[in-house]
C-alpha positions in Angstrom: 33.9 0.4 12.2 35.8 1.5 15.4 38.1 -0.7 17.4 35.1 -1.7 19.6 32.4 -2.2 16.9 29.7 -3.4 19.4 29.2 0.2 20.5 28.6 1.2 16.9 26.3 -1.7 16.3 24.2 -0.7 19.3 24.1 2.9 18.2 22.8 1.9 14.8 20.2 -0.4 16.2 18.9 2.2 18.6 18.7 5.0 16.0 15.3 6.6 15.5 14.0 5.8 12.0 13.5 8.7 9.6 11.5 8.8 6.4 13.4 7.4 3.4 15.9 5.5 5.6 16.8 2.1 4.2 16.4 -1.1 6.2 17.1 -4.7 5.4 14.8 -7.6 6.3 16.8 -10.5 7.9 16.0 -13.7 9.6 15.2 -13.2 13.3 17.0 -16.4 14.4 20.1 -15.3 12.5 19.9 -11.9 14.1 19.5 -13.3 17.7 22.5 -15.7 17.1 24.6 -12.8 15.9 23.7 -10.6 18.9 24.7 -13.4 21.3 27.9 -14.0 19.3 29.1 -10.4 19.4 27.8 -9.5 22.8 24.9 -7.2 22.3 22.6 -7.0 25.3 24.7 -9.6 27.1 28.4 -10.8 27.3 29.5 -12.5 24.1 29.0 -16.2 24.0 31.8 -18.5 22.8 29.7 -20.2 20.1 30.1 -20.6 16.4 29.6 -17.5 14.2 26.1 -17.2 12.7 27.2 -18.0 9.1 25.9 -16.4 5.9 22.7 -14.2 6.1 20.1 -16.4 4.5 17.2 -14.7 2.7 15.8 -17.7 1.0 13.4 -18.7 3.8 11.9 -15.2 3.9 11.1 -14.6 0.3 7.8 -15.5 -1.3 8.8 -18.4 -3.7 6.7 -16.8 -6.5 8.9 -13.7 -6.4 12.4 -15.3 -6.1 14.7 -13.5 -8.5 11.8 -11.3 -9.7 13.3 -8.4 -11.7 10.8 -5.9 -10.2 11.2 -6.7 -6.5 10.9 -9.6 -4.1 8.2 -10.0 -1.6 8.2 -11.4 1.9 6.4 -14.6 2.5 2.7 -13.7 3.2 2.7 -15.7 6.4 6.0 -14.2 7.7 5.6 -12.6 11.1 7.8 -9.7 12.3 9.7 -10.6 15.4 9.1 -14.3 15.0 10.4 -14.8 11.4 12.1 -11.6 10.5 13.4 -8.3 11.8 14.7 -5.0 10.3 18.2 -3.7 10.6 19.6 -0.4 9.3 21.2 -0.7 5.8 24.5 0.6 7.1 24.7 -2.2 9.6 23.7 -4.7 7.0 26.6 -3.6 4.7 29.0 -4.3 7.5 27.5 -7.7 8.4 27.3 -8.9 4.8 30.9 -8.0 4.4 31.8 -10.2 7.3 29.4 -13.1 6.9 28.3 -13.0 3.2 24.7 -13.8 2.2 22.5 -16.4 0.4 19.6 -15.3 -1.8 18.4 -11.9 -2.8 18.5 -9.2 -0.1 15.2 -7.6 0.9 15.7 -3.8 1.2 12.8 -1.7 2.4 12.4 2.1 3.1 10.7 4.0 5.9 7.5 5.7 4.7 4.9 7.9 6.2 1.9 6.2 7.8 -0.9 8.6 8.3 -0.1 12.2 9.2 2.0 11.6 12.3 3.9 8.3 12.1 6.4 6.4 10.0 6.7 2.7 9.3 9.1 0.4 7.5 7.3 -0.9 4.4 7.7 -4.6 4.8 5.3 -5.6 1.9 5.2 -3.9 -1.5 2.0 -3.4 -3.4 1.4 -6.2 -5.9 0.2 -4.8 -9.3 -0.7 -6.5 -12.5 -0.1 -4.6 -15.8 -1.1 -5.2 -19.4 -1.1 -3.2 -22.6 -4.8 -2.6 -23.0 -8.0 -3.0 -21.1 -9.3 -5.4 -23.8 -6.1 -7.4 -23.8 -6.6 -11.2 -23.2 -2.8 -11.8 -23.0 -1.2 -12.8 -19.7 -0.7 -9.8 -17.4 2.8 -9.1 -15.9 3.3 -8.9 -12.2 5.2 -6.0 -10.6 5.7 -4.8 -7.0 6.0 -1.2 -6.0 6.3 0.9 -2.9 3.3 2.9 -1.7 5.5 6.0 -2.1 6.2 5.4 -5.8 5.4 8.5 -7.8 2.6 7.9 -10.3 4.8 9.5 -13.0 7.6 7.0 -12.2 5.0 4.1 -12.2 3.8 5.2 -15.7 7.4 5.2 -17.0 8.0 1.8 -15.5 4.9 0.4 -17.2 5.9 1.9 -20.5 9.4 0.4 -20.2 8.2 -3.1 -19.2 5.4 -3.3 -21.8 7.4 -1.5 -24.5 4.9 1.3 -24.8 5.8 4.9 -25.9 4.9 7.5 -23.4 2.4 10.0 -24.8 0.7 13.1 -23.4 -2.6 11.9 -24.8 -2.4 8.6 -22.8 -3.7 8.0 -19.3 -3.1 5.4 -16.6 -6.2 3.3 -15.9 -6.9 0.9 -13.1 -9.5 -1.9 -12.9 -12.1 -1.4 -10.3 -12.2 -5.1 -9.7 -9.6 -7.9 -9.8 -11.0 -9.3 -13.1 -10.5 -6.3 -15.3 -14.2 -6.0 -16.2 -14.6 -2.3 -15.1 -12.0 0.5 -15.3 -11.5 4.1 -14.3 -8.8 6.7 -15.0 -6.1 7.4 -12.3 -5.9 11.1 -11.3 -2.2 11.9 -11.8 -1.8 15.1 -9.9 1.6 16.6 -9.5 3.8 14.6 -7.1 1.0 12.1 -6.5 2.1 8.7 -5.2 0.7 5.2 -5.3 -0.6 5.6 -1.7 -2.9 8.4 -2.9 -4.8 5.9 -5.1 -7.2 3.4 -3.6 -6.7 0.3 -5.7 -8.8 -2.9 -5.5 -7.1 -6.1 -4.4 -5.0 -7.6 -7.4 -5.6 -4.4 -9.4 -4.7 -4.4 -13.1 -3.2 -1.2 -14.6 -2.9 -0.2 -18.2 -1.7 2.9 -20.1 -4.0 3.8 -23.0 -4.6 6.8 -25.3 -7.3 9.1 -23.9 -9.3 9.1 -27.2 -9.4 5.3 -27.2 -10.6 5.2 -23.7 -13.4 7.7 -24.4 -14.5 5.5 -27.3 -14.7 2.5 -25.1 -16.8 4.1 -22.4 -20.4 3.0 -22.3 -22.4 6.0 -21.0 -25.3 5.5 -18.7 -28.5 6.1 -20.7 -30.2 9.5 -19.9 -32.8 9.2 -17.2 -31.3 6.0 -15.7 -32.4 5.9 -12.0 -31.5 3.4 -9.3 -33.1 2.7 -6.0 -31.7 5.1 -3.4 -29.5 3.2 -0.9 -29.4 0.1 -3.0 -25.7 0.6 -3.9 -22.8 -1.8 -3.9 -19.4 -0.8 -2.6 -16.1 -1.6 -4.4 -13.5 -3.7 -2.7 -10.5 -1.6 -2.2 -8.2 -4.4 -1.1 -9.4 -6.6 1.7 -12.2 -4.1 2.7 -15.0 -6.6 2.8 -15.6 -6.2 6.5 -15.5 -2.4 6.2 -17.9 -2.4 3.3 -20.3 -4.8 5.2 -20.2 -2.4 8.2 -20.9 0.6 6.0 -23.8 -1.1 4.3 -25.3 -1.9 7.7 -24.8 1.6 9.1 -26.1 3.3 5.9 -29.4 1.6 6.5 -30.0 2.9 10.0 -32.9 5.4 9.1 -32.3 8.0 11.8 -28.5 8.2 11.2 -28.8 8.2 7.4 -31.4 11.0 7.5 -29.1 13.0 9.8 -26.3 12.8 7.2 -28.6 13.3 4.1 -30.1 16.5 5.7 -26.5 17.6 6.2 -27.4 18.7 9.8 -24.1 17.0 10.9 -22.1 19.8 9.2 -23.2 22.3 11.9 -22.1 19.9 14.7 -18.6 19.3 13.5 -15.9 20.5 16.0 -12.9 21.3 13.8 -10.9 22.9 16.6 -10.6 19.8 18.9 -6.8 19.0 18.9 -7.7 15.4 19.8 -10.3 15.0 17.0 -10.1 14.4 13.3 -11.1 18.0 12.2 -14.4 16.6 10.8 -12.6 14.9 8.0 -14.0 11.4 8.7 -17.5 12.7 9.3 -17.3 14.7 6.0 -16.1 11.7 4.1 -18.9 9.5 5.5 -21.4 12.2 4.7 -20.3 12.3 1.1 -20.5 8.5 1.0 -24.1 8.5 2.2 -25.0 11.3 -0.3 -23.7 9.1 -3.1 -25.2 5.8 -2.0 -28.6 7.4 -1.6 -28.5 9.7 -4.6 -30.3 7.1 -6.9 -27.8 8.0 -9.7 -25.4 5.1 -9.2 -25.6 1.4 -8.3 -22.0 1.0 -7.0 -19.5 3.3 -5.3 -15.9 3.2 -4.2 -15.5 4.4 -0.6 -12.0 5.7 -1.3 -12.2 9.1 0.5 -13.5 7.5 3.7 -10.8 4.8 3.8 -8.1 7.4 3.1 -9.3 9.7 5.9 -9.7 6.9 8.4 -6.1 5.8 7.6 -4.8 9.3 8.1 -5.8 9.2 11.8 -5.6 5.5 12.3 -2.6 4.2 10.3 -3.3 0.6 11.3 -6.1 0.7 8.8 -4.0 1.9 5.9 -2.6 -0.4 3.2 -4.1 -3.4 1.3 -4.0 -6.3 3.8 
């Protein structure tokens, strides 16, 4: 640090965040004490130094010393309980004041197409060796930007499974592990590309075994059009309830089933959504009213809404 470090501190704190930048979550009260002590935003106060940086009050007790990442307390509020500081500043502060507990390091990730956000909470995942396993699942935490290939390798390492080209990643479509579907592992896909249910369970199984365990729907099976449940994609109960209501408005649903809406989409409006949300909703209606299924996961619609309204992304 220069001879007058306050200028450098201020510069680091005012720096615009960039994707993949690292930040540390620290206690808001400690941070405000430190700013008054060194004289940021006001002349320095002649009070006692802030003491060690204490992480213990911020960490979810269930994840303390967790080998695969610690989580913030679920009731912690940004600004009131915690704040973010650049990792470079944290290195200087921990050198001066030391720390208590496990540090909470987070990265800046994309949020929708046009924004970035510091990822305060990691995604909780449960993993187990097979879908049929009755053994206790293991809990891990991962960033939304974790590559699916890296996630697969982590699962193999943690569960002591050999990686095999004939194996696939599978996710439960509910939090109980009663229903499963394969995860589409396209090149460079990340966890954010997959809509997972709340408390999802993941497994890594041979493709042949998975095929043998699939119970096909009998030929000719037909369900009542429109009588279709929607999978919970992680705290999407209110969204699903609203979709169920809207999907049963006769005039609107007929408009989408007839696909007349396609001719009315304005894809050139710079303030619009290029028809992506309308198209995703249209596909949802076509599936719900097809009579071929009795439940559906509204993944594409949720993803497209989150692209243009990042506040609706994530799992909570």
